[in-house]
TIMI-2910 file (N, C-alpha, C, CB; in pm, 1 decimal, decimal comma, always signed):
<rs>
+----------+----------+----------+----------+----------+----------+----------+----------+----------+----------+----------+----------+------+
!      n_x !      n_y !      n_z !     ca_x !     ca_y !     ca_z !      c_x !      c_y !      c_z !     cb_x !     cb_y !     cb_z ! resn !
+----------+----------+----------+----------+----------+----------+----------+----------+----------+----------+----------+----------+------+
!   -987,7 !  -2757,3 ! +12940,9 !  -1083,1 !  -2802,7 ! +12840,6 !  -1014,0 !  -2802,8 ! +12704,9 !  -1210,4 !  -2712,6 ! +12838,7 !  Unk !
!  -1033,3 !  -2909,4 ! +12630,8 !   -969,7 !  -2927,1 ! +12500,7 !  -1051,7 !  -2859,8 ! +12390,3 !   -951,8 !  -3076,7 ! +12470,1 !  Unk !
!   -987,0 !  -2837,4 ! +12277,8 !  -1051,1 !  -2781,5 ! +12158,9 !  -1027,1 !  -2876,6 ! +12042,4 !   -996,7 !  -2638,3 ! +12126,6 !  Unk !
!  -1129,5 !  -2896,7 ! +11961,5 !  -1118,5 !  -2981,0 ! +11843,2 !  -1174,5 !  -2901,9 ! +11726,1 !  -1194,2 !  -3117,8 ! +11861,8 !  Unk !
!  -1106,5 !  -2910,9 ! +11613,6 !  -1157,6 !  -2849,6 ! +11491,7 !  -1220,5 !  -2959,3 ! +11408,0 !  -1044,9 !  -2775,2 ! +11412,6 !  Unk !
!  -1349,5 !  -2945,5 ! +11379,6 !  -1415,4 !  -3040,8 ! +11290,4 !  -1450,9 !  -2966,6 ! +11162,0 !  -1543,5 !  -3104,2 ! +11357,3 !  Unk !
!  -1452,2 !  -3040,0 ! +11054,3 !  -1482,4 !  -2981,1 ! +10924,2 !  -1606,7 !  -3048,0 ! +10868,6 !  -1362,4 !  -2995,9 ! +10825,9 !  Unk !
!  -1704,8 !  -2965,5 ! +10836,8 !  -1827,8 !  -3014,6 ! +10776,7 !  -1850,5 !  -2937,1 ! +10647,9 !  -1949,4 !  -3000,2 ! +10874,3 !  Unk !
!  -1849,1 !  -3013,3 ! +10537,8 !  -1867,9 !  -2956,7 ! +10403,8 !  -1769,8 !  -2842,6 ! +10376,8 !  -2011,9 !  -2906,6 ! +10387,1 !  Unk !
!  -1644,6 !  -2863,4 ! +10420,3 !  -1538,2 !  -2767,9 ! +10391,7 !  -1528,7 !  -2650,5 ! +10487,5 !  -1555,8 !  -2716,2 ! +10256,1 !  Unk !
!  -1618,2 !  -2642,5 ! +10580,6 !  -1615,6 !  -2531,6 ! +10676,2 !  -1572,0 !  -2583,9 ! +10812,4 !  -1754,8 !  -2462,7 ! +10685,9 !  Unk !
!  -1477,6 !  -2513,0 ! +10873,8 !  -1422,8 !  -2557,4 ! +11001,0 !  -1497,4 !  -2495,7 ! +11118,4 !  -1275,3 !  -2523,2 ! +11009,3 !  Unk !
!  -1512,9 !  -2577,8 ! +11223,9 !  -1578,8 !  -2535,3 ! +11346,5 !  -1489,7 !  -2572,2 ! +11464,7 !  -1720,0 !  -2600,3 ! +11360,2 !  Unk !
!  -1462,8 !  -2476,9 ! +11551,9 !  -1388,6 !  -2502,5 ! +11675,0 !  -1488,8 !  -2545,5 ! +11781,7 !  -1307,3 !  -2375,7 ! +11720,7 !  Unk !
!  -1468,0 !  -2663,3 ! +11837,6 !  -1559,4 !  -2717,5 ! +11937,4 !  -1480,2 !  -2749,1 ! +12063,9 !  -1632,5 !  -2844,6 ! +11883,8 !  Unk !
!  -1532,4 !  -2704,7 ! +12177,4 !  -1470,5 !  -2736,6 ! +12305,6 !  -1525,0 !  -2870,7 ! +12354,1 !  -1497,0 !  -2624,0 ! +12410,7 !  Unk !
!  -1438,0 !  -2945,3 ! +12422,3 !  -1480,3 !  -3073,9 ! +12477,1 !  -1396,0 !  -3104,3 ! +12600,5 !  -1467,2 !  -3187,7 ! +12371,0 !  Unk !
!  -1439,9 !  -3203,1 ! +12675,3 !  -1363,2 !  -3247,3 ! +12791,2 !  -1231,3 !  -3308,2 ! +12744,7 !  -1444,0 !  -3349,3 ! +12875,5 !  Unk !
!  -1129,0 !  -3293,7 ! +12826,4 !  -1000,6 !  -3355,5 ! +12795,6 !  -1020,0 !  -3505,8 ! +12777,1 !   -896,9 !  -3326,6 ! +12907,6 !  Unk !
!   -956,0 !  -3559,4 ! +12674,4 !   -966,6 !  -3701,6 ! +12645,7 !  -1078,4 !  -3736,8 ! +12548,9 !   -986,6 !  -3776,1 ! +12772,1 !  Unk !
!  -1163,1 !  -3641,2 ! +12516,9 !  -1276,0 !  -3667,2 ! +12426,5 !  -1249,1 !  -3620,0 ! +12283,9 !  -1401,2 !  -3599,5 ! +12479,3 !  Unk !
!  -1128,2 !  -3573,3 ! +12257,7 !  -1097,1 !  -3515,2 ! +12127,4 !  -1117,9 !  -3613,3 ! +12012,2 !   -954,7 !  -3465,7 ! +12126,3 !  Unk !
!  -1067,9 !  -3734,6 ! +12025,0 !  -1079,9 !  -3832,7 ! +11916,2 !  -1226,2 !  -3869,3 ! +11891,6 !   -998,4 !  -3959,7 ! +11948,9 !  Unk !
!  -1301,0 !  -3884,1 ! +11999,1 !  -1443,0 !  -3917,0 ! +11985,5 !  -1516,9 !  -3804,3 ! +11913,5 !  -1506,5 !  -3942,8 ! +12124,2 !  Unk !
!  -1490,6 !  -3681,0 ! +11952,0 !  -1556,3 !  -3567,3 ! +11888,7 !  -1515,7 !  -3555,8 ! +11741,9 !  -1522,6 !  -3437,7 ! +11963,3 !  Unk !
!  -1388,7 !  -3584,1 ! +11713,1 !  -1343,8 !  -3580,9 ! +11573,5 !  -1417,3 !  -3686,4 ! +11490,6 !  -1191,1 !  -3603,6 ! +11565,2 !  Unk !
!  -1437,6 !  -3806,9 ! +11547,3 !  -1513,9 !  -3911,7 ! +11475,8 !  -1657,4 !  -3866,6 ! +11451,4 !  -1513,5 !  -4044,5 ! +11556,1 !  Unk !
!  -1718,5 !  -3805,4 ! +11552,5 !  -1855,8 !  -3756,3 ! +11535,1 !  -1862,2 !  -3650,0 ! +11426,0 !  -1910,0 !  -3699,2 ! +11667,4 !  Unk !
!  -1761,9 !  -3564,0 ! +11422,0 !  -1756,8 !  -3461,5 ! +11317,6 !  -1747,3 !  -3523,0 ! +11179,2 !  -1639,0 !  -3368,4 ! +11340,6 !  Unk !
!  -1663,1 !  -3625,9 ! +11165,7 !  -1652,4 !  -3694,4 ! +11036,0 !  -1784,3 !  -3761,6 ! +10998,5 !  -1539,1 !  -3799,0 ! +11039,5 !  Unk !
!  -1852,6 !  -3818,0 ! +11099,0 !  -1982,6 !  -3881,0 ! +11075,2 !  -2081,9 !  -3777,2 ! +11022,3 !  -2036,5 !  -3946,6 ! +11205,4 !  Unk !
!  -2087,8 !  -3659,8 ! +11086,0 !  -2179,3 !  -3555,0 ! +11040,2 !  -2142,5 !  -3505,5 ! +10901,1 !  -2179,3 !  -3438,2 ! +11138,3 !  Unk !
!  -2012,9 !  -3492,8 ! +10873,2 !  -1969,9 !  -3448,7 ! +10740,9 !  -2012,0 !  -3550,5 ! +10635,5 !  -1817,2 !  -3427,4 ! +10737,5 !  Unk !
!  -1998,2 !  -3678,8 ! +10669,1 !  -2039,6 !  -3783,7 ! +10575,4 !  -2190,3 !  -3776,4 ! +10550,4 !  -2000,8 !  -3923,6 ! +10629,6 !  Unk !
!  -2267,1 !  -3759,7 ! +10656,7 !  -2412,9 !  -3749,3 ! +10641,3 !  -2450,2 !  -3627,1 ! +10559,0 !  -2481,5 !  -3742,8 ! +10778,5 !  Unk !
!  -2382,3 !  -3516,5 ! +10582,9 !  -2410,4 !  -3394,3 ! +10506,4 !  -2380,5 !  -3416,7 ! +10358,5 !  -2327,1 !  -3275,4 ! +10560,5 !  Unk !
!  -2270,1 !  -3483,9 ! +10328,6 !  -2235,0 !  -3512,5 ! +10189,1 !  -2340,8 !  -3601,1 ! +10124,6 !  -2096,6 !  -3580,1 ! +10180,5 !  Unk !
!  -2387,3 !  -3702,5 ! +10197,9 !  -2489,7 !  -3792,2 ! +10144,5 !  -2618,9 !  -3715,2 ! +10116,8 !  -2516,6 !  -3908,3 ! +10242,5 !  Unk !
!  -2658,5 !  -3630,8 ! +10210,6 !  -2782,1 !  -3554,8 ! +10191,8 !  -2770,3 !  -3457,5 ! +10075,3 !  -2817,9 !  -3479,1 ! +10319,4 !  Unk !
!  -2656,7 !  -3389,0 ! +10067,3 !  -2639,5 !  -3292,9 !  +9958,8 !  -2639,3 !  -3364,6 !  +9824,1 !  -2509,2 !  -3212,9 !  +9977,2 !  Unk !
!  -2577,0 !  -3481,2 !  +9819,7 !  -2574,6 !  -3558,5 !  +9695,8 !  -2714,3 !  -3607,7 !  +9659,8 !  -2478,5 !  -3677,2 !  +9708,6 !  Unk !
!  -2791,4 !  -3650,8 !  +9759,8 !  -2924,0 !  -3704,9 !  +9730,3 !  -3022,5 !  -3596,9 !  +9687,7 !  -2978,1 !  -3778,1 !  +9851,2 !  Unk !
!  -3002,4 !  -3474,1 !  +9733,0 !  -3093,1 !  -3367,0 !  +9691,1 !  -3063,4 !  -3321,7 !  +9550,0 !  -3083,7 !  -3248,8 !  +9786,0 !  Unk !
!  -2936,6 !  -3338,7 !  +9507,6 !  -2900,5 !  -3301,0 !  +9371,2 !  -2894,6 !  -3151,7 !  +9348,8 !  -2996,9 !  -3360,4 !  +9275,8 !  Unk !
!  -2914,1 !  -3075,4 !  +9454,2 !  -2908,7 !  -2929,4 !  +9442,0 !  -2819,1 !  -2872,9 !  +9550,1 !  -3050,0 !  -2867,2 !  +9451,0 !  Unk !
!  -2781,2 !  -2750,6 !  +9530,1 !  -2701,4 !  -2682,3 !  +9630,9 !  -2797,6 !  -2616,7 !  +9729,9 !  -2605,1 !  -2576,4 !  +9565,9 !  Unk !
!  -2787,5 !  -2655,9 !  +9855,3 !  -2873,2 !  -2596,6 !  +9957,4 !  -2785,4 !  -2524,2 ! +10057,5 !  -2960,9 !  -2704,3 ! +10027,7 !  Unk !
!  -2844,6 !  -2432,4 ! +10128,8 !  -2768,0 !  -2352,8 ! +10223,0 !  -2711,2 !  -2440,3 ! +10334,1 !  -2854,7 !  -2241,9 ! +10282,0 !  Unk !
!  -2598,3 !  -2397,1 ! +10386,9 !  -2533,3 !  -2472,6 ! +10493,9 !  -2622,0 !  -2487,4 ! +10616,8 !  -2403,6 !  -2405,6 ! +10532,9 !  Unk !
!  -2688,7 !  -2380,6 ! +10662,8 !  -2776,3 !  -2399,3 ! +10780,0 !  -2886,9 !  -2501,2 ! +10755,3 !  -2838,5 !  -2266,8 ! +10820,0 !  Unk !
!  -2948,8 !  -2497,3 ! +10638,2 !  -3054,5 !  -2593,6 ! +10607,2 !  -2997,5 !  -2735,3 ! +10600,3 !  -3123,8 !  -2557,1 ! +10474,1 !  Unk !
!  -2880,3 !  -2749,9 ! +10540,5 !  -2816,7 !  -2880,4 ! +10530,8 !  -2789,1 !  -2936,4 ! +10670,3 !  -2686,3 !  -2871,1 ! +10449,5 !  Unk !
!  -2738,0 !  -2853,2 ! +10760,6 !  -2707,9 !  -2900,2 ! +10895,6 !  -2834,9 !  -2933,8 ! +10973,0 !  -2627,3 !  -2795,3 ! +10971,1 !  Unk !
!  -2941,8 !  -2859,5 ! +10949,2 !  -3070,3 !  -2894,5 ! +11012,1 !  -3117,5 !  -3029,5 ! +10960,2 !  -3177,8 !  -2785,1 ! +10984,3 !  Unk !
!  -3104,9 !  -3051,0 ! +10830,9 !  -3146,6 !  -3178,1 ! +10772,3 !  -3063,9 !  -3293,3 ! +10828,2 !  -3134,3 !  -3173,2 ! +10619,6 !  Unk !
!  -2932,3 !  -3273,7 ! +10843,7 !  -2846,1 !  -3376,1 ! +10902,3 !  -2891,7 !  -3405,2 ! +11044,6 !  -2697,5 !  -3331,6 ! +10900,4 !  Unk !
!  -2919,0 !  -3299,7 ! +11120,9 !  -2966,5 !  -3318,5 ! +11258,0 !  -3095,5 !  -3398,1 ! +11262,6 !  -2986,9 !  -3184,3 ! +11325,4 !  Unk !
!  -3186,8 !  -3371,4 ! +11170,7 !  -3313,2 !  -3444,0 ! +11167,0 !  -3292,7 !  -3591,3 ! +11130,9 !  -3408,3 !  -3378,5 ! +11067,3 !  Unk !
!  -3203,3 !  -3618,5 ! +11036,8 !  -3176,1 !  -3757,1 ! +10998,4 !  -3116,0 !  -3833,3 ! +11116,4 !  -3080,8 !  -3762,6 ! +10876,4 !  Unk !
!  -3019,3 !  -3773,7 ! +11183,2 !  -2956,0 !  -3839,8 ! +11297,4 !  -3057,3 !  -3856,1 ! +11411,2 !  -2832,3 !  -3759,2 ! +11345,7 !  Unk !
!  -3140,7 !  -3753,9 ! +11434,7 !  -3243,8 !  -3764,3 ! +11538,7 !  -3343,7 !  -3875,2 ! +11505,0 !  -3317,6 !  -3629,6 ! +11555,5 !  Unk !
!  -3376,9 !  -3890,0 ! +11376,8 !  -3468,1 !  -3996,3 ! +11334,3 !  -3406,9 !  -4133,3 ! +11361,2 !  -3502,5 !  -3981,7 ! +11185,0 !  Unk !
!  -3278,7 !  -4148,9 ! +11330,1 !  -3211,4 !  -4275,6 ! +11356,7 !  -3207,5 !  -4304,6 ! +11506,7 !  -3069,2 !  -4273,6 ! +11299,2 !  Unk !
!  -3184,6 !  -4201,9 ! +11586,8 !  -3183,3 !  -4218,6 ! +11732,2 !  -3321,7 !  -4258,6 ! +11782,6 !  -3136,6 !  -4088,7 ! +11801,3 !  Unk !
!  -3425,6 !  -4197,1 ! +11728,2 !  -3562,5 !  -4231,7 ! +11767,2 !  -3594,3 !  -4376,1 ! +11729,6 !  -3663,5 !  -4136,0 ! +11700,9 !  Unk !
!  -3548,8 !  -4420,4 ! +11611,7 !  -3569,1 !  -4559,4 ! +11570,4 !  -3500,0 !  -4655,3 ! +11666,5 !  -3517,0 !  -4581,3 ! +11427,6 !  Unk !
!  -3376,6 !  -4621,2 ! +11706,1 !  -3303,0 !  -4706,5 ! +11799,7 !  -3373,0 !  -4711,5 ! +11935,3 !  -3158,6 !  -4655,8 ! +11816,5 !  Unk !
!  -3423,7 !  -4595,9 ! +11981,5 !  -3494,9 !  -4592,3 ! +12109,8 !  -3622,9 !  -4675,5 ! +12102,4 !  -3528,3 !  -4446,6 ! +12149,4 !  Unk !
!  -3693,9 !  -4667,4 ! +11989,5 !  -3815,6 !  -4747,0 ! +11973,0 !  -3783,3 !  -4895,6 ! +11971,0 !  -3888,8 !  -4707,2 ! +11844,2 !  Unk !
!  -3673,0 !  -4930,9 ! +11909,2 !  -3631,4 !  -5071,6 ! +11904,8 !  -3599,6 !  -5121,2 ! +12045,5 !  -3508,4 !  -5089,7 ! +11812,3 !  Unk !
!  -3531,7 !  -5040,3 ! +12123,5 !  -3499,9 !  -5076,9 ! +12262,5 !  -3628,4 !  -5091,0 ! +12343,7 !  -3406,5 !  -4970,9 ! +12327,6 !  Unk !
!  -3720,9 !  -4996,8 ! +12325,3 !  -3848,9 !  -5003,1 ! +12397,2 !  -3925,9 !  -5128,7 ! +12359,4 !  -3934,0 !  -4878,2 ! +12367,6 !  Unk !
!  -3923,7 !  -5162,9 ! +12232,2 !  -3991,9 !  -5283,6 ! +12186,7 !  -3928,7 !  -5407,9 ! +12247,5 !  -3989,0 !  -5292,5 ! +12034,1 !  Unk !
!  -3796,5 !  -5410,2 ! +12251,8 !  -3727,4 !  -5523,6 ! +12313,2 !  -3760,1 !  -5533,4 ! +12461,2 !  -3576,2 !  -5511,6 ! +12293,6 !  Unk !
!  -3765,9 !  -5419,7 ! +12528,1 !  -3801,4 !  -5420,7 ! +12670,6 !  -3942,8 !  -5474,3 ! +12690,7 !  -3789,6 !  -5279,0 ! +12730,5 !  Unk !
!  -4036,3 !  -5434,1 ! +12604,0 !  -4173,8 !  -5481,6 ! +12614,7 !  -4181,1 !  -5632,1 ! +12587,7 !  -4264,8 !  -5405,1 ! +12516,7 !  Unk !
!  -4105,0 !  -5677,4 ! +12488,7 !  -4101,4 !  -5819,5 ! +12456,0 !  -4044,2 !  -5899,6 ! +12571,6 !  -4019,3 !  -5843,5 ! +12329,4 !  Unk !
!  -3942,7 !  -5845,1 ! +12634,5 !  -3874,7 !  -5916,0 ! +12742,4 !  -3950,7 !  -5909,5 ! +12874,2 !  -3736,5 !  -5859,8 ! +12761,2 !  Unk !
!  -4051,4 !  -5824,1 ! +12884,9 !  -4123,5 !  -5809,6 ! +13011,3 !  -4188,6 !  -5941,5 ! +13053,6 !  -4230,0 !  -5700,0 ! +12999,2 !  Unk !
!  -4240,8 !  -6017,1 ! +12958,6 !  -4307,1 !  -6142,9 ! +12991,8 !  -4219,1 !  -6264,1 ! +12969,4 !  -4432,3 !  -6157,1 ! +12911,5 !  Unk !
!  -4096,8 !  -6242,6 ! +12926,6 !  -4009,4 !  -6355,5 ! +12895,1 !  -3933,0 !  -6401,1 ! +13019,0 !  -3911,1 !  -6317,8 ! +12783,2 !  Unk !
!  -3889,5 !  -6521,6 ! +13011,9 !  -3806,0 !  -6573,1 ! +13121,4 !  -3671,0 !  -6502,2 ! +13116,4 !  -3787,8 !  -6729,2 ! +13111,3 !  Unk !
!  -3596,2 !  -6514,8 ! +13222,1 !  -3464,9 !  -6451,3 ! +13228,1 !  -3374,1 !  -6502,6 ! +13116,8 !  -3399,9 !  -6476,0 ! +13364,4 !  Unk !
!  -3380,2 !  -6630,8 ! +13088,1 !  -3297,2 !  -6688,5 ! +12981,6 !  -3336,5 !  -6632,0 ! +12845,2 !  -3309,7 !  -6842,1 ! +12980,8 !  Unk !
!  -3468,0 !  -6620,1 ! +12821,3 !  -3514,6 !  -6562,4 ! +12694,8 !  -3474,5 !  -6415,8 ! +12684,7 !  -3667,4 !  -6576,6 ! +12681,7 !  Unk !
!  -3487,5 !  -6344,0 ! +12795,4 !  -3450,6 !  -6202,6 ! +12796,7 !  -3302,0 !  -6186,4 ! +12766,9 !  -3485,5 !  -6138,5 ! +12932,5 !  Unk !
!  -3218,5 !  -6272,2 ! +12825,8 !  -3075,1 !  -6267,5 ! +12800,3 !  -3044,7 !  -6295,1 ! +12653,1 !  -3001,9 !  -6368,4 ! +12889,3 !  Unk !
!  -3112,0 !  -6393,1 ! +12596,0 !  -3089,5 !  -6427,5 ! +12455,6 !  -3131,7 !  -6311,9 ! +12365,2 !  -3166,6 !  -6556,0 ! +12418,0 !  Unk !
!  -3248,1 !  -6252,4 ! +12394,7 !  -3295,0 !  -6138,4 ! +12315,3 !  -3200,0 !  -6020,3 ! +12328,1 !  -3436,2 !  -6097,1 ! +12358,6 !  Unk !
!  -3153,2 !  -5995,2 ! +12448,5 !  -3061,0 !  -5884,4 ! +12471,6 !  -2929,3 !  -5908,8 ! +12399,9 !  -3036,8 !  -5864,6 ! +12621,7 !  Unk !
!  -2878,8 !  -6030,4 ! +12405,6 !  -2753,7 !  -6063,4 ! +12337,8 !  -2767,6 !  -6042,5 ! +12187,1 !  -2712,3 !  -6208,8 ! +12368,2 !  Unk !
!  -2881,6 !  -6082,3 ! +12132,4 !  -2905,4 !  -6062,7 ! +11988,5 !  -2911,9 !  -5914,1 ! +11954,5 !  -3036,3 !  -6132,7 ! +11945,0 !  Unk !
!  -2980,2 !  -5837,0 ! +12038,4 !  -2991,1 !  -5693,4 ! +12014,9 !  -2854,8 !  -5626,1 ! +12024,0 !  -3087,8 !  -5630,1 ! +12114,9 !  Unk !
!  -2774,1 !  -5666,4 ! +12121,1 !  -2640,0 !  -5609,7 ! +12135,3 !  -2555,4 !  -5645,7 ! +12013,8 !  -2572,4 !  -5659,9 ! +12265,1 !  Unk !
!  -2567,9 !  -5766,8 ! +11966,7 !  -2494,9 !  -5808,1 ! +11846,9 !  -2534,3 !  -5724,9 ! +11725,7 !  -2519,3 !  -5955,7 ! +11818,4 !  Unk !
!  -2663,6 !  -5701,8 ! +11710,3 !  -2712,8 !  -5620,7 ! +11598,5 !  -2659,9 !  -5478,0 ! +11608,3 !  -2866,9 !  -5620,1 ! +11595,7 !  Unk !
!  -2668,8 !  -5419,6 ! +11727,3 !  -2619,7 !  -5283,1 ! +11746,5 !  -2468,8 !  -5276,1 ! +11727,6 !  -2657,6 !  -5231,6 ! +11885,7 !  Unk !
!  -2396,0 !  -5376,8 ! +11772,4 !  -2250,9 !  -5378,2 ! +11754,6 !  -2215,7 !  -5381,1 ! +11605,7 !  -2188,5 !  -5499,7 ! +11827,1 !  Unk !
!  -2290,0 !  -5458,4 ! +11529,1 !  -2266,4 !  -5461,4 ! +11383,9 !  -2292,1 !  -5325,9 ! +11321,8 !  -2354,8 !  -5566,6 ! +11316,9 !  Unk !
!  -2397,1 !  -5257,7 ! +11366,9 !  -2428,6 !  -5125,2 ! +11313,4 !  -2318,0 !  -5026,2 ! +11347,3 !  -2563,3 !  -5075,2 ! +11368,2 !  Unk !
!  -2268,3 !  -5032,2 ! +11470,8 !  -2160,5 !  -4942,5 ! +11512,5 !  -2035,0 !  -4970,8 ! +11431,1 !  -2131,5 !  -4957,8 ! +11663,6 !  Unk !
!  -2002,9 !  -5096,9 ! +11408,4 !  -1886,0 !  -5131,8 ! +11329,2 !  -1899,1 !  -5082,1 ! +11185,1 !  -1864,6 !  -5282,6 ! +11330,9 !  Unk !
!  -2018,5 !  -5087,9 ! +11129,0 !  -2040,5 !  -5036,8 ! +10993,7 !  -2018,2 !  -4886,7 ! +10987,4 !  -2181,6 !  -5070,6 ! +10946,2 !  Unk !
!  -2070,5 !  -4814,9 ! +11087,8 !  -2050,8 !  -4669,6 ! +11092,3 !  -1903,0 !  -4638,0 ! +11108,9 !  -2132,9 !  -4606,0 ! +11207,5 !  Unk !
!  -1835,0 !  -4709,2 ! +11198,3 !  -1691,8 !  -4685,7 ! +11220,3 !  -1612,3 !  -4712,1 ! +11093,7 !  -1639,4 !  -4774,2 ! +11334,2 !  Unk !
!  -1646,6 !  -4816,3 ! +11020,9 !  -1576,4 !  -4848,5 ! +10897,1 !  -1597,9 !  -4737,7 ! +10794,3 !  -1624,1 !  -4984,2 ! +10841,1 !  Unk !
!  -1719,8 !  -4686,2 ! +10786,1 !  -1747,2 !  -4576,4 ! +10692,6 !  -1669,5 !  -4452,5 ! +10732,8 !  -1897,9 !  -4545,1 ! +10687,1 !  Unk !
!  -1660,8 !  -4425,3 ! +10861,5 !  -1587,0 !  -4308,3 ! +10909,3 !  -1438,6 !  -4321,9 ! +10879,4 !  -1608,8 !  -4288,6 ! +11059,6 !  Unk !
!  -1383,2 !  -4439,8 ! +10899,2 !  -1241,7 !  -4460,4 ! +10873,2 !  -1210,4 !  -4454,7 ! +10725,4 !  -1196,9 !  -4592,3 ! +10929,9 !  Unk !
!  -1306,0 !  -4487,9 ! +10640,6 !  -1285,1 !  -4486,1 ! +10495,8 !  -1279,3 !  -4343,9 ! +10442,2 !  -1395,7 !  -4563,6 ! +10425,2 !  Unk !
!  -1332,5 !  -4247,5 ! +10518,6 !  -1333,5 !  -4108,9 ! +10470,3 !  -1210,3 !  -4035,7 ! +10510,2 !  -1453,4 !  -4035,4 ! +10521,3 !  Unk !
+----------+----------+----------+----------+----------+----------+----------+----------+----------+----------+----------+----------+------+
</rs>
């Protein structure tokens, strides 16, 4: 089992992961650090690290819930659509999600 050190707001955390997942985990760590920085900046105050990490978790969970709701909505829309319409809707949704992933990756690489 591999070990990765991620840094969030200047504090290092040793995280175990499956072999081969080190780069992915490092990207996720940078993503969380970026979110923590954004939240701390938006609050304008110094908040405790545990509270900051809870807030980051809630923001990421909210984004995940939004994505799940969007997928559910697309599935409901496609339930009555023809196969061709469903394919077109799915292709559009995949394109939108791919753009979002590319934006996140670009932000992560910029840090």
